[in-house]
SEFIZA-3560 file (N, C-alpha, C; in Angstrom, 3 decimals):
REM SEFIZA-3560
<numar><xx>-44.871</xx><yy>73.493</yy><zz>163.527</zz><atom>N</atom></numar>
<numar><xx>-45.254</xx><yy>74.741</yy><zz>162.892</zz><atom>CA</atom></numar>
<numar><xx>-46.719</xx><yy>74.705</yy><zz>162.446</zz><atom>C</atom></numar>
<numar><xx>-47.159</xx><yy>73.564</yy><zz>161.957</zz><atom>N</atom></numar>
<numar><xx>-48.543</xx><yy>73.455</yy><zz>161.469</zz><atom>CA</atom></numar>
<numar><xx>-49.534</xx><yy>73.713</yy><zz>162.594</zz><atom>C</atom></numar>
<numar><xx>-49.256</xx><yy>73.163</yy><zz>163.777</zz><atom>N</atom></numar>
<numar><xx>-50.162</xx><yy>73.367</yy><zz>164.910</zz><atom>CA</atom></numar>
<numar><xx>-50.182</xx><yy>74.833</yy><zz>165.336</zz><atom>C</atom></numar>
<numar><xx>-49.011</xx><yy>75.461</yy><zz>165.335</zz><atom>N</atom></numar>
<numar><xx>-48.954</xx><yy>76.885</yy><zz>165.681</zz><atom>CA</atom></numar>
<numar><xx>-49.793</xx><yy>77.708</yy><zz>164.709</zz><atom>C</atom></numar>
<numar><xx>-49.672</xx><yy>77.434</yy><zz>163.427</zz><atom>N</atom></numar>
<numar><xx>-50.426</xx><yy>78.198</yy><zz>162.425</zz><atom>CA</atom></numar>
<numar><xx>-51.929</xx><yy>78.046</yy><zz>162.628</zz><atom>C</atom></numar>
<numar><xx>-52.383</xx><yy>76.840</yy><zz>162.942</zz><atom>N</atom></numar>
<numar><xx>-53.810</xx><yy>76.624</yy><zz>163.215</zz><atom>CA</atom></numar>
<numar><xx>-54.229</xx><yy>77.411</yy><zz>164.451</zz><atom>C</atom></numar>
<numar><xx>-53.439</xx><yy>77.324</yy><zz>165.511</zz><atom>N</atom></numar>
<numar><xx>-53.752</xx><yy>78.051</yy><zz>166.748</zz><atom>CA</atom></numar>
<numar><xx>-53.735</xx><yy>79.564</yy><zz>166.529</zz><atom>C</atom></numar>
<numar><xx>-52.745</xx><yy>80.051</yy><zz>165.793</zz><atom>N</atom></numar>
<numar><xx>-52.641</xx><yy>81.491</yy><zz>165.544</zz><atom>CA</atom></numar>
<numar><xx>-53.800</xx><yy>81.969</yy><zz>164.674</zz><atom>C</atom></numar>
<numar><xx>-54.167</xx><yy>81.173</yy><zz>163.686</zz><atom>N</atom></numar>
<numar><xx>-55.311</xx><yy>81.491</yy><zz>162.834</zz><atom>CA</atom></numar>
<numar><xx>-56.584</xx><yy>81.589</yy><zz>163.672</zz><atom>C</atom></numar>
<numar><xx>-56.802</xx><yy>80.632</yy><zz>164.558</zz><atom>N</atom></numar>
<numar><xx>-57.982</xx><yy>80.664</yy><zz>165.439</zz><atom>CA</atom></numar>
<numar><xx>-57.960</xx><yy>81.888</yy><zz>166.348</zz><atom>C</atom></numar>
<numar><xx>-56.800</xx><yy>82.206</yy><zz>166.874</zz><atom>N</atom></numar>
<numar><xx>-56.653</xx><yy>83.387</yy><zz>167.729</zz><atom>CA</atom></numar>
<numar><xx>-56.997</xx><yy>84.661</yy><zz>166.954</zz><atom>C</atom></numar>
<numar><xx>-56.486</xx><yy>84.770</yy><zz>165.736</zz><atom>N</atom></numar>
<numar><xx>-56.770</xx><yy>85.965</yy><zz>164.929</zz><atom>CA</atom></numar>
<numar><xx>-58.248</xx><yy>86.053</yy><zz>164.562</zz><atom>C</atom></numar>
<numar><xx>-58.883</xx><yy>84.923</yy><zz>164.292</zz><atom>N</atom></numar>
<numar><xx>-60.316</xx><yy>84.927</yy><zz>164.007</zz><atom>CA</atom></numar>
<numar><xx>-61.079</xx><yy>85.573</yy><zz>165.153</zz><atom>C</atom></numar>
<numar><xx>-60.715</xx><yy>85.214</yy><zz>166.361</zz><atom>N</atom></numar>
<numar><xx>-61.361</xx><yy>85.780</yy><zz>167.544</zz><atom>CA</atom></numar>
<numar><xx>-60.968</xx><yy>87.247</yy><zz>167.731</zz><atom>C</atom></numar>
<numar><xx>-59.685</xx><yy>87.513</yy><zz>167.738</zz><atom>N</atom></numar>
<numar><xx>-59.168</xx><yy>88.844</yy><zz>168.051</zz><atom>CA</atom></numar>
<numar><xx>-59.644</xx><yy>89.904</yy><zz>167.060</zz><atom>C</atom></numar>
<numar><xx>-59.604</xx><yy>89.590</yy><zz>165.796</zz><atom>N</atom></numar>
<numar><xx>-59.900</xx><yy>90.597</yy><zz>164.779</zz><atom>CA</atom></numar>
<numar><xx>-61.390</xx><yy>90.861</yy><zz>164.609</zz><atom>C</atom></numar>
<numar><xx>-62.220</xx><yy>90.106</yy><zz>165.294</zz><atom>N</atom></numar>
<numar><xx>-63.650</xx><yy>90.411</yy><zz>165.314</zz><atom>CA</atom></numar>
<numar><xx>-64.004</xx><yy>91.373</yy><zz>166.434</zz><atom>C</atom></numar>
<numar><xx>-63.047</xx><yy>91.657</yy><zz>167.292</zz><atom>N</atom></numar>
<numar><xx>-63.264</xx><yy>92.626</yy><zz>168.363</zz><atom>CA</atom></numar>
<numar><xx>-63.063</xx><yy>94.040</yy><zz>167.820</zz><atom>C</atom></numar>
<numar><xx>-63.764</xx><yy>95.009</yy><zz>168.356</zz><atom>N</atom></numar>
<numar><xx>-63.574</xx><yy>96.379</yy><zz>167.886</zz><atom>CA</atom></numar>
<numar><xx>-62.235</xx><yy>96.944</yy><zz>168.379</zz><atom>C</atom></numar>
<numar><xx>-61.752</xx><yy>97.926</yy><zz>167.664</zz><atom>N</atom></numar>
<numar><xx>-60.563</xx><yy>98.645</yy><zz>168.120</zz><atom>CA</atom></numar>
<numar><xx>-59.303</xx><yy>98.294</yy><zz>167.357</zz><atom>C</atom></numar>
<numar><xx>-58.262</xx><yy>98.969</yy><zz>167.740</zz><atom>N</atom></numar>
<numar><xx>-56.963</xx><yy>98.801</yy><zz>167.108</zz><atom>CA</atom></numar>
<numar><xx>-56.191</xx><yy>97.720</yy><zz>167.847</zz><atom>C</atom></numar>
<numar><xx>-55.354</xx><yy>97.008</yy><zz>167.111</zz><atom>N</atom></numar>
<numar><xx>-54.581</xx><yy>95.950</yy><zz>167.739</zz><atom>CA</atom></numar>
<numar><xx>-53.104</xx><yy>96.081</yy><zz>167.370</zz><atom>C</atom></numar>
<numar><xx>-52.292</xx><yy>95.569</yy><zz>168.254</zz><atom>N</atom></numar>
<numar><xx>-50.869</xx><yy>95.399</yy><zz>167.985</zz><atom>CA</atom></numar>
<numar><xx>-50.466</xx><yy>94.072</yy><zz>168.617</zz><atom>C</atom></numar>
<numar><xx>-49.782</xx><yy>93.266</yy><zz>167.843</zz><atom>N</atom></numar>
<numar><xx>-49.306</xx><yy>91.971</yy><zz>168.312</zz><atom>CA</atom></numar>
<numar><xx>-47.787</xx><yy>91.985</yy><zz>168.186</zz><atom>C</atom></numar>
<numar><xx>-47.098</xx><yy>91.759</yy><zz>169.285</zz><atom>N</atom></numar>
<numar><xx>-45.634</xx><yy>91.787</yy><zz>169.298</zz><atom>CA</atom></numar>
<numar><xx>-45.111</xx><yy>90.519</yy><zz>169.950</zz><atom>C</atom></numar>
<numar><xx>-43.967</xx><yy>90.056</yy><zz>169.494</zz><atom>N</atom></numar>
<numar><xx>-43.363</xx><yy>88.934</yy><zz>170.182</zz><atom>CA</atom></numar>
<numar><xx>-42.379</xx><yy>88.161</yy><zz>169.342</zz><atom>C</atom></numar>
<numar><xx>-41.826</xx><yy>87.140</yy><zz>169.980</zz><atom>N</atom></numar>
<numar><xx>-40.882</xx><yy>86.226</yy><zz>169.357</zz><atom>CA</atom></numar>
<numar><xx>-41.678</xx><yy>85.104</yy><zz>168.711</zz><atom>C</atom></numar>
<numar><xx>-41.755</xx><yy>85.120</yy><zz>167.400</zz><atom>N</atom></numar>
<numar><xx>-42.526</xx><yy>84.115</yy><zz>166.676</zz><atom>CA</atom></numar>
<numar><xx>-41.664</xx><yy>82.949</yy><zz>166.213</zz><atom>C</atom></numar>
<numar><xx>-40.344</xx><yy>83.099</yy><zz>166.281</zz><atom>N</atom></numar>
<numar><xx>-39.408</xx><yy>82.058</yy><zz>165.840</zz><atom>CA</atom></numar>
<numar><xx>-39.690</xx><yy>81.589</yy><zz>164.417</zz><atom>C</atom></numar>
<numar><xx>-40.104</xx><yy>82.524</yy><zz>163.583</zz><atom>N</atom></numar>
<numar><xx>-40.305</xx><yy>82.273</yy><zz>162.160</zz><atom>CA</atom></numar>
<numar><xx>-39.372</xx><yy>83.234</yy><zz>161.424</zz><atom>C</atom></numar>
<numar><xx>-38.527</xx><yy>82.706</yy><zz>160.576</zz><atom>N</atom></numar>
<numar><xx>-37.550</xx><yy>83.533</yy><zz>159.860</zz><atom>CA</atom></numar>
<numar><xx>-38.233</xx><yy>84.296</yy><zz>158.727</zz><atom>C</atom></numar>
<numar><xx>-38.713</xx><yy>85.483</yy><zz>159.036</zz><atom>N</atom></numar>
<numar><xx>-39.448</xx><yy>86.273</yy><zz>158.045</zz><atom>CA</atom></numar>
<numar><xx>-38.576</xx><yy>86.705</yy><zz>156.875</zz><atom>C</atom></numar>
<numar><xx>-37.254</xx><yy>86.735</yy><zz>157.076</zz><atom>N</atom></numar>
<numar><xx>-36.357</xx><yy>87.126</yy><zz>155.985</zz><atom>CA</atom></numar>
<numar><xx>-36.205</xx><yy>86.025</yy><zz>154.940</zz><atom>C</atom></numar>
<numar><xx>-36.602</xx><yy>84.809</yy><zz>155.274</zz><atom>N</atom></numar>
<numar><xx>-36.520</xx><yy>83.681</yy><zz>154.345</zz><atom>CA</atom></numar>
<numar><xx>-37.859</xx><yy>83.542</yy><zz>153.628</zz><atom>C</atom></numar>
<numar><xx>-38.075</xx><yy>84.435</yy><zz>152.669</zz><atom>N</atom></numar>
<numar><xx>-39.394</xx><yy>84.548</yy><zz>152.031</zz><atom>CA</atom></numar>
<numar><xx>-39.804</xx><yy>83.301</yy><zz>151.245</zz><atom>C</atom></numar>
<numar><xx>-38.863</xx><yy>82.454</yy><zz>150.877</zz><atom>N</atom></numar>
<numar><xx>-39.191</xx><yy>81.243</yy><zz>150.125</zz><atom>CA</atom></numar>
<numar><xx>-39.344</xx><yy>80.008</yy><zz>151.004</zz><atom>C</atom></numar>
<numar><xx>-39.129</xx><yy>80.153</yy><zz>152.300</zz><atom>N</atom></numar>
<numar><xx>-39.296</xx><yy>79.039</yy><zz>153.234</zz><atom>CA</atom></numar>
<numar><xx>-40.786</xx><yy>78.712</yy><zz>153.371</zz><atom>C</atom></numar>
<numar><xx>-41.158</xx><yy>77.446</yy><zz>153.280</zz><atom>N</atom></numar>
<numar><xx>-42.584</xx><yy>77.083</yy><zz>153.380</zz><atom>CA</atom></numar>
<numar><xx>-43.259</xx><yy>77.583</yy><zz>154.663</zz><atom>C</atom></numar>
<numar><xx>-42.564</xx><yy>77.515</yy><zz>155.805</zz><atom>N</atom></numar>
<numar><xx>-43.158</xx><yy>77.990</yy><zz>157.055</zz><atom>CA</atom></numar>
<numar><xx>-43.405</xx><yy>79.498</yy><zz>157.012</zz><atom>C</atom></numar>
<numar><xx>-42.449</xx><yy>80.223</yy><zz>156.461</zz><atom>N</atom></numar>
<numar><xx>-42.594</xx><yy>81.673</yy><zz>156.345</zz><atom>CA</atom></numar>
<numar><xx>-43.747</xx><yy>82.015</yy><zz>155.406</zz><atom>C</atom></numar>
<numar><xx>-43.838</xx><yy>81.310</yy><zz>154.289</zz><atom>N</atom></numar>
<numar><xx>-44.934</xx><yy>81.547</yy><zz>153.349</zz><atom>CA</atom></numar>
<numar><xx>-46.286</xx><yy>81.289</yy><zz>153.999</zz><atom>C</atom></numar>
<numar><xx>-46.376</xx><yy>80.199</yy><zz>154.750</zz><atom>N</atom></numar>
<numar><xx>-47.631</xx><yy>79.850</yy><zz>155.420</zz><atom>CA</atom></numar>
<numar><xx>-48.022</xx><yy>80.949</yy><zz>156.410</zz><atom>C</atom></numar>
<numar><xx>-47.054</xx><yy>81.394</yy><zz>157.200</zz><atom>N</atom></numar>
<numar><xx>-47.320</xx><yy>82.436</yy><zz>158.190</zz><atom>CA</atom></numar>
<numar><xx>-47.681</xx><yy>83.753</yy><zz>157.498</zz><atom>C</atom></numar>
<numar><xx>-46.952</xx><yy>84.115</yy><zz>156.450</zz><atom>N</atom></numar>
<numar><xx>-47.235</xx><yy>85.354</yy><zz>155.715</zz><atom>CA</atom></numar>
<numar><xx>-48.625</xx><yy>85.303</yy><zz>155.099</zz><atom>C</atom></numar>
<numar><xx>-49.049</xx><yy>84.140</yy><zz>154.627</zz><atom>N</atom></numar>
<numar><xx>-50.401</xx><yy>83.999</yy><zz>154.079</zz><atom>CA</atom></numar>
<numar><xx>-51.457</xx><yy>84.250</yy><zz>155.145</zz><atom>C</atom></numar>
<numar><xx>-51.206</xx><yy>83.789</yy><zz>156.362</zz><atom>N</atom></numar>
<numar><xx>-52.148</xx><yy>84.052</yy><zz>157.458</zz><atom>CA</atom></numar>
<numar><xx>-52.238</xx><yy>85.550</yy><zz>157.704</zz><atom>C</atom></numar>
<numar><xx>-51.085</xx><yy>86.216</yy><zz>157.761</zz><atom>N</atom></numar>
<numar><xx>-51.087</xx><yy>87.669</yy><zz>157.983</zz><atom>CA</atom></numar>
<numar><xx>-51.855</xx><yy>88.382</yy><zz>156.872</zz><atom>C</atom></numar>
<numar><xx>-51.595</xx><yy>88.001</yy><zz>155.643</zz><atom>N</atom></numar>
<numar><xx>-52.267</xx><yy>88.625</yy><zz>154.497</zz><atom>CA</atom></numar>
<numar><xx>-53.769</xx><yy>88.369</yy><zz>154.543</zz><atom>C</atom></numar>
<numar><xx>-54.168</xx><yy>87.141</yy><zz>154.853</zz><atom>N</atom></numar>
<numar><xx>-55.592</xx><yy>86.805</yy><zz>154.911</zz><atom>CA</atom></numar>
<numar><xx>-56.348</xx><yy>87.631</yy><zz>155.939</zz><atom>C</atom></numar>
<numar><xx>-55.675</xx><yy>88.018</yy><zz>157.011</zz><atom>N</atom></numar>
<numar><xx>-56.312</xx><yy>88.804</yy><zz>158.070</zz><atom>CA</atom></numar>
<numar><xx>-56.002</xx><yy>90.299</yy><zz>157.965</zz><atom>C</atom></numar>
<numar><xx>-55.360</xx><yy>90.701</yy><zz>156.884</zz><atom>N</atom></numar>
<numar><xx>-55.085</xx><yy>92.115</yy><zz>156.686</zz><atom>CA</atom></numar>
<numar><xx>-54.088</xx><yy>92.684</yy><zz>157.687</zz><atom>C</atom></numar>
<numar><xx>-53.081</xx><yy>91.890</yy><zz>158.035</zz><atom>N</atom></numar>
<numar><xx>-52.064</xx><yy>92.335</yy><zz>158.982</zz><atom>CA</atom></numar>
<numar><xx>-50.753</xx><yy>92.613</yy><zz>158.251</zz><atom>C</atom></numar>
<numar><xx>-50.003</xx><yy>93.560</yy><zz>158.780</zz><atom>N</atom></numar>
<numar><xx>-48.677</xx><yy>93.833</yy><zz>158.240</zz><atom>CA</atom></numar>
<numar><xx>-47.644</xx><yy>93.671</yy><zz>159.347</zz><atom>C</atom></numar>
<numar><xx>-46.451</xx><yy>93.289</yy><zz>158.937</zz><atom>N</atom></numar>
<numar><xx>-45.319</xx><yy>93.048</yy><zz>159.826</zz><atom>CA</atom></numar>
<numar><xx>-44.340</xx><yy>94.196</yy><zz>159.617</zz><atom>C</atom></numar>
<numar><xx>-43.905</xx><yy>94.835</yy><zz>160.694</zz><atom>N</atom></numar>
<numar><xx>-43.135</xx><yy>96.074</yy><zz>160.596</zz><atom>CA</atom></numar>
<numar><xx>-41.627</xx><yy>95.937</yy><zz>160.766</zz><atom>C</atom></numar>
<numar><xx>-41.144</xx><yy>94.853</yy><zz>161.325</zz><atom>N</atom></numar>
<numar><xx>-39.709</xx><yy>94.723</yy><zz>161.603</zz><atom>CA</atom></numar>
<numar><xx>-39.004</xx><yy>94.209</yy><zz>160.346</zz><atom>C</atom></numar>
<numar><xx>-37.943</xx><yy>94.903</yy><zz>159.945</zz><atom>N</atom></numar>
<numar><xx>-37.289</xx><yy>94.543</yy><zz>158.685</zz><atom>CA</atom></numar>
<numar><xx>-35.805</xx><yy>94.235</yy><zz>158.832</zz><atom>C</atom></numar>
<numar><xx>-35.332</xx><yy>94.070</yy><zz>160.049</zz><atom>N</atom></numar>
<numar><xx>-33.924</xx><yy>93.750</yy><zz>160.236</zz><atom>CA</atom></numar>
<numar><xx>-33.784</xx><yy>92.608</yy><zz>161.241</zz><atom>C</atom></numar>
<numar><xx>-32.616</xx><yy>91.974</yy><zz>161.273</zz><atom>N</atom></numar>
<numar><xx>-32.430</xx><yy>90.831</yy><zz>162.175</zz><atom>CA</atom></numar>
<numar><xx>-32.667</xx><yy>91.193</yy><zz>163.639</zz><atom>C</atom></numar>
<numar><xx>-33.297</xx><yy>90.275</yy><zz>164.354</zz><atom>N</atom></numar>
<numar><xx>-33.593</xx><yy>90.478</yy><zz>165.773</zz><atom>CA</atom></numar>
<numar><xx>-32.954</xx><yy>89.387</yy><zz>166.641</zz><atom>C</atom></numar>
<numar><xx>-32.095</xx><yy>88.590</yy><zz>166.046</zz><atom>N</atom></numar>
<numar><xx>-31.451</xx><yy>87.475</yy><zz>166.759</zz><atom>CA</atom></numar>
<numar><xx>-29.945</xx><yy>87.566</yy><zz>166.560</zz><atom>C</atom></numar>
<numar><xx>-29.179</xx><yy>87.129</yy><zz>167.560</zz><atom>N</atom></numar>
<numar><xx>-27.721</xx><yy>87.258</yy><zz>167.475</zz><atom>CA</atom></numar>
<numar><xx>-27.126</xx><yy>86.476</yy><zz>166.311</zz><atom>C</atom></numar>
<numar><xx>-27.802</xx><yy>85.449</yy><zz>165.835</zz><atom>N</atom></numar>
<numar><xx>-27.317</xx><yy>84.667</yy><zz>164.691</zz><atom>CA</atom></numar>
<numar><xx>-28.021</xx><yy>85.065</yy><zz>163.398</zz><atom>C</atom></numar>
<numar><xx>-28.661</xx><yy>86.217</yy><zz>163.401</zz><atom>N</atom></numar>
<numar><xx>-29.402</xx><yy>86.673</yy><zz>162.230</zz><atom>CA</atom></numar>
<numar><xx>-30.830</xx><yy>86.172</yy><zz>162.287</zz><atom>C</atom></numar>
<numar><xx>-31.634</xx><yy>86.698</yy><zz>161.449</zz><atom>N</atom></numar>
<numar><xx>-33.025</xx><yy>86.282</yy><zz>161.384</zz><atom>CA</atom></numar>
<numar><xx>-33.967</xx><yy>87.284</yy><zz>162.016</zz><atom>C</atom></numar>
<numar><xx>-35.033</xx><yy>87.554</yy><zz>161.309</zz><atom>N</atom></numar>
<numar><xx>-36.086</xx><yy>88.430</yy><zz>161.814</zz><atom>CA</atom></numar>
<numar><xx>-37.146</xx><yy>87.548</yy><zz>162.436</zz><atom>C</atom></numar>
<numar><xx>-37.009</xx><yy>87.329</yy><zz>163.756</zz><atom>N</atom></numar>
<numar><xx>-37.874</xx><yy>86.408</yy><zz>164.485</zz><atom>CA</atom></numar>
<numar><xx>-38.873</xx><yy>87.129</yy><zz>165.384</zz><atom>C</atom></numar>
<numar><xx>-38.520</xx><yy>88.344</yy><zz>165.796</zz><atom>N</atom></numar>
<numar><xx>-39.355</xx><yy>89.122</yy><zz>166.712</zz><atom>CA</atom></numar>
<numar><xx>-40.135</xx><yy>90.133</yy><zz>165.883</zz><atom>C</atom></numar>
<numar><xx>-41.439</xx><yy>90.076</yy><zz>165.974</zz><atom>N</atom></numar>
<numar><xx>-42.292</xx><yy>90.794</yy><zz>165.036</zz><atom>CA</atom></numar>
<numar><xx>-43.196</xx><yy>91.798</yy><zz>165.732</zz><atom>C</atom></numar>
<numar><xx>-43.601</xx><yy>92.804</yy><zz>164.959</zz><atom>N</atom></numar>
<numar><xx>-44.606</xx><yy>93.780</yy><zz>165.367</zz><atom>CA</atom></numar>
<numar><xx>-45.667</xx><yy>93.754</yy><zz>164.279</zz><atom>C</atom></numar>
<numar><xx>-46.882</xx><yy>93.347</yy><zz>164.638</zz><atom>N</atom></numar>
<numar><xx>-47.977</xx><yy>93.186</yy><zz>163.676</zz><atom>CA</atom></numar>
<numar><xx>-49.101</xx><yy>94.158</yy><zz>163.981</zz><atom>C</atom></numar>
<numar><xx>-49.642</xx><yy>94.776</yy><zz>162.945</zz><atom>N</atom></numar>
<numar><xx>-50.818</xx><yy>95.638</yy><zz>163.077</zz><atom>CA</atom></numar>
<numar><xx>-51.729</xx><yy>95.404</yy><zz>161.874</zz><atom>C</atom></numar>
<numar><xx>-52.937</xx><yy>95.943</yy><zz>161.976</zz><atom>N</atom></numar>
<numar><xx>-53.869</xx><yy>95.877</yy><zz>160.846</zz><atom>CA</atom></numar>
<numar><xx>-53.360</xx><yy>96.784</yy><zz>159.730</zz><atom>C</atom></numar>
<numar><xx>-53.610</xx><yy>96.390</yy><zz>158.501</zz><atom>N</atom></numar>
<numar><xx>-53.207</xx><yy>97.218</yy><zz>157.366</zz><atom>CA</atom></numar>
<numar><xx>-54.304</xx><yy>98.186</yy><zz>156.939</zz><atom>C</atom></numar>
<numar><xx>-55.536</xx><yy>97.940</yy><zz>157.378</zz><atom>N</atom></numar>
<numar><xx>-56.668</xx><yy>98.795</yy><zz>157.057</zz><atom>CA</atom></numar>
<numar><xx>-56.445</xx><yy>100.187</yy><zz>157.645</zz><atom>C</atom></numar>
<numar><xx>-56.534</xx><yy>101.226</yy><zz>156.831</zz><atom>N</atom></numar>
<numar><xx>-56.246</xx><yy>102.588</yy><zz>157.275</zz><atom>CA</atom></numar>
<numar><xx>-57.118</xx><yy>103.018</yy><zz>158.450</zz><atom>C</atom></numar>
<numar><xx>-58.356</xx><yy>102.562</yy><zz>158.497</zz><atom>N</atom></numar>
<numar><xx>-59.257</xx><yy>102.953</yy><zz>159.586</zz><atom>CA</atom></numar>
<numar><xx>-58.863</xx><yy>102.327</yy><zz>160.913</zz><atom>C</atom></numar>
<numar><xx>-58.334</xx><yy>101.124</yy><zz>160.872</zz><atom>N</atom></numar>
<numar><xx>-58.047</xx><yy>100.372</yy><zz>162.086</zz><atom>CA</atom></numar>
<numar><xx>-56.555</xx><yy>100.254</yy><zz>162.399</zz><atom>C</atom></numar>
<numar><xx>-55.705</xx><yy>100.826</yy><zz>161.553</zz><atom>N</atom></numar>
<numar><xx>-54.274</xx><yy>100.623</yy><zz>161.750</zz><atom>CA</atom></numar>
<numar><xx>-53.709</xx><yy>101.578</yy><zz>162.790</zz><atom>C</atom></numar>
<numar><xx>-52.605</xx><yy>101.176</yy><zz>163.352</zz><atom>N</atom></numar>
<numar><xx>-51.841</xx><yy>102.023</yy><zz>164.253</zz><atom>CA</atom></numar>
<numar><xx>-50.637</xx><yy>102.541</yy><zz>163.488</zz><atom>C</atom></numar>
<numar><xx>-50.236</xx><yy>103.746</yy><zz>163.779</zz><atom>N</atom></numar>
<numar><xx>-49.054</xx><yy>104.306</yy><zz>163.142</zz><atom>CA</atom></numar>
<numar><xx>-47.820</xx><yy>103.812</yy><zz>163.897</zz><atom>C</atom></numar>
<numar><xx>-47.067</xx><yy>102.944</yy><zz>163.269</zz><atom>N</atom></numar>
<numar><xx>-45.846</xx><yy>102.403</yy><zz>163.859</zz><atom>CA</atom></numar>
<numar><xx>-44.672</xx><yy>103.069</yy><zz>163.155</zz><atom>C</atom></numar>
<numar><xx>-43.797</xx><yy>103.680</yy><zz>163.935</zz><atom>N</atom></numar>
<numar><xx>-42.648</xx><yy>104.343</yy><zz>163.324</zz><atom>CA</atom></numar>
<numar><xx>-41.419</xx><yy>104.170</yy><zz>164.203</zz><atom>C</atom></numar>
<numar><xx>-40.309</xx><yy>104.579</yy><zz>163.664</zz><atom>N</atom></numar>
<numar><xx>-39.042</xx><yy>104.601</yy><zz>164.384</zz><atom>CA</atom></numar>
<numar><xx>-38.727</xx><yy>103.249</yy><zz>165.027</zz><atom>C</atom></numar>
<numar><xx>-38.849</xx><yy>102.181</yy><zz>164.227</zz><atom>N</atom></numar>
<numar><xx>-38.530</xx><yy>100.852</yy><zz>164.748</zz><atom>CA</atom></numar>
<numar><xx>-37.023</xx><yy>100.747</yy><zz>164.925</zz><atom>C</atom></numar>
<numar><xx>-36.629</xx><yy>100.353</yy><zz>166.114</zz><atom>N</atom></numar>
<numar><xx>-35.212</xx><yy>100.193</yy><zz>166.430</zz><atom>CA</atom></numar>
<numar><xx>-34.981</xx><yy>98.794</yy><zz>166.973</zz><atom>C</atom></numar>
<numar><xx>-33.961</xx><yy>98.144</yy><zz>166.453</zz><atom>N</atom></numar>
<numar><xx>-33.544</xx><yy>96.841</yy><zz>166.958</zz><atom>CA</atom></numar>
<numar><xx>-32.198</xx><yy>97.067</yy><zz>167.632</zz><atom>C</atom></numar>
<numar><xx>-32.168</xx><yy>96.819</yy><zz>168.942</zz><atom>N</atom></numar>
<numar><xx>-30.999</xx><yy>97.181</yy><zz>169.745</zz><atom>CA</atom></numar>
<numar><xx>-30.451</xx><yy>95.936</yy><zz>170.444</zz><atom>C</atom></numar>
<numar><xx>-29.152</xx><yy>95.723</yy><zz>170.299</zz><atom>N</atom></numar>
<numar><xx>-28.512</xx><yy>94.612</yy><zz>171.009</zz><atom>CA</atom></numar>
<numar><xx>-28.584</xx><yy>94.883</yy><zz>172.505</zz><atom>C</atom></numar>
<numar><xx>-28.950</xx><yy>93.862</yy><zz>173.254</zz><atom>N</atom></numar>
<numar><xx>-29.089</xx><yy>94.022</yy><zz>174.698</zz><atom>CA</atom></numar>
<numar><xx>-27.847</xx><yy>93.507</yy><zz>175.419</zz><atom>C</atom></numar>
<numar><xx>-27.723</xx><yy>93.886</yy><zz>176.673</zz><atom>N</atom></numar>
<numar><xx>-26.597</xx><yy>93.417</yy><zz>177.489</zz><atom>CA</atom></numar>
<numar><xx>-27.025</xx><yy>92.265</yy><zz>178.393</zz><atom>C</atom></numar>
<numar><xx>-28.198</xx><yy>91.722</yy><zz>178.139</zz><atom>N</atom></numar>
<numar><xx>-28.694</xx><yy>90.592</yy><zz>178.937</zz><atom>CA</atom></numar>
<numar><xx>-28.189</xx><yy>89.289</yy><zz>178.327</zz><atom>C</atom></numar>
<numar><xx>-28.594</xx><yy>88.199</yy><zz>178.902</zz><atom>N</atom></numar>
<numar><xx>-28.185</xx><yy>86.888</yy><zz>178.384</zz><atom>CA</atom></numar>
<numar><xx>-29.083</xx><yy>86.403</yy><zz>177.245</zz><atom>C</atom></numar>
<numar><xx>-30.052</xx><yy>87.211</yy><zz>176.843</zz><atom>N</atom></numar>
<numar><xx>-30.969</xx><yy>86.825</yy><zz>175.772</zz><atom>CA</atom></numar>
<numar><xx>-30.236</xx><yy>86.737</yy><zz>174.439</zz><atom>C</atom></numar>
<numar><xx>-30.658</xx><yy>85.819</yy><zz>173.605</zz><atom>N</atom></numar>
<numar><xx>-30.101</xx><yy>85.721</yy><zz>172.259</zz><atom>CA</atom></numar>
<numar><xx>-30.928</xx><yy>86.528</yy><zz>171.248</zz><atom>C</atom></numar>
<numar><xx>-31.887</xx><yy>87.285</yy><zz>171.758</zz><atom>N</atom></numar>
<numar><xx>-32.697</xx><yy>88.171</yy><zz>170.921</zz><atom>CA</atom></numar>
<numar><xx>-32.383</xx><yy>89.615</yy><zz>171.260</zz><atom>C</atom></numar>
<numar><xx>-32.580</xx><yy>90.483</yy><zz>170.276</zz><atom>N</atom></numar>
<numar><xx>-32.381</xx><yy>91.908</yy><zz>170.488</zz><atom>CA</atom></numar>
<numar><xx>-33.690</xx><yy>92.545</yy><zz>170.927</zz><atom>C</atom></numar>
<numar><xx>-33.576</xx><yy>93.714</yy><zz>171.510</zz><atom>N</atom></numar>
<numar><xx>-34.746</xx><yy>94.484</yy><zz>171.916</zz><atom>CA</atom></numar>
<numar><xx>-35.322</xx><yy>95.182</yy><zz>170.687</zz><atom>C</atom></numar>
<numar><xx>-36.620</xx><yy>95.092</yy><zz>170.509</zz><atom>N</atom></numar>
<numar><xx>-37.305</xx><yy>95.791</yy><zz>169.424</zz><atom>CA</atom></numar>
<numar><xx>-38.122</xx><yy>96.918</yy><zz>170.046</zz><atom>C</atom></numar>
<numar><xx>-37.805</xx><yy>98.142</yy><zz>169.680</zz><atom>N</atom></numar>
<numar><xx>-38.532</xx><yy>99.292</yy><zz>170.185</zz><atom>CA</atom></numar>
<numar><xx>-39.165</xx><yy>100.064</yy><zz>169.029</zz><atom>C</atom></numar>
<numar><xx>-40.216</xx><yy>100.791</yy><zz>169.305</zz><atom>N</atom></numar>
<numar><xx>-40.887</xx><yy>101.584</yy><zz>168.270</zz><atom>CA</atom></numar>
<numar><xx>-41.746</xx><yy>102.637</yy><zz>168.936</zz><atom>C</atom></numar>
<numar><xx>-42.203</xx><yy>103.578</yy><zz>168.135</zz><atom>N</atom></numar>
<numar><xx>-43.132</xx><yy>104.598</yy><zz>168.650</zz><atom>CA</atom></numar>
<numar><xx>-44.338</xx><yy>104.696</yy><zz>167.748</zz><atom>C</atom></numar>
//
């Protein structure tokens, strides 16, 4: 986890210096619902330091856990309007649910 956080921090340093709006989506395998977990705290601190917000608020894995995230800038000038987030169980062999939004 420590190596991922360093790599993600470096990536955000580069990405957030570019102009324009950003959206980062994916399976982070970090249990965001476990707010007292050290790994979650470390990751949340990175998001806060870079002015990012996480939009998914319900479990995205068949065994529970909010692991699949949608991240955008929190700054009103640079943010994207994310709405109607839906987490839908899929009929595939994946152990993750589909996360959709508009």
